[in-house]
C-alpha positions, 0 to 999 in steps of 0.5 A: 230623709235625714233625722232632722229633716223628719223632725222638721217635716213633723213640725211643718205638717202639724203647723199646716194642719192646725192652719187648715183646721183654723179655717174650717173649725172656728165656727163649729168650736164656737158652737160647741162652746155655747152648747157646753156653757148652756148645759153647765148653766142648766145644771147638766153634765158632760160625758166624754168617750173615745178609744186609745189616744182619744180615751186619753183625750177624754180623761184630760178633758174631763180633768180640766173641767172637774179640776181646773184649766188655768183659772180658780173656779167652781168645778164643772161636771164632766165625766170620762167614760174611759176611766172606770176599769171595773165597768169597762171590763165587766161590760166588755166581758158580759156584753162585748166591747162595742157597748162599754160606753153606751151602757154607761151613757144609758146609766148616767145620761139624761136629756140635756146632758152632752156626749162628747164623742171622740174618734180620729176615724169617725168610725169607732163602733163603741163610740157610735153606739154611745151616740145612738143611746145619747140621742135616744135620751135626749142628749146633745152630741158633740163629735170630735173626729177627723178625716171625712168624719166617717159614720159618725158625721153621718149620724149628726143632726142640725142640733149636734156639733161636728168638730172635724179635723181636715187631715188624714194622718192620725197624729195630726188629727190628735194634735188638733184634737188637743188644741181643740180641747184646750180652746174649748176649756179656755172659752168655757172659763172665759164665758162662765167665770170672767 
């Protein structure tokens, strides 16, 4: 494959993945937006976690709420559990990497809060443990996954939201994840402040 063909292939595959996601994800995204708006209006917060690129997405998502997305408005309470290096390294060293998020959920999460759990495979061990703790604390779960949803999809109940990208390639899943995050930010701002 020539370089230009490779570039065109990636653009085409990204467009096709987004079109497939549009056909399956609109209703669950709307459910996620309603859950987030209700939590914020009730004085609750959102905790967000993920690994690697999903950790970057967690930070990006939290910043859109605590700062702003596109409009000036009141800051909203969202915390990326991926940013406190002292907590991550202390918990990872003392207890193991599998609990770096669940320990923080145990410390910060309260009933009515949301855990926004991101995993492209749906099988991240530390995200799974965070979901287990969040459920035990009476928190709402919004899972943003890909492929077949993995183990995380199996953990979700009717009160939870499964945002599963219908793709297998990690890069394509992550591209739809970013679009999903921006769509949620836009919708939350619209419902709460316009």
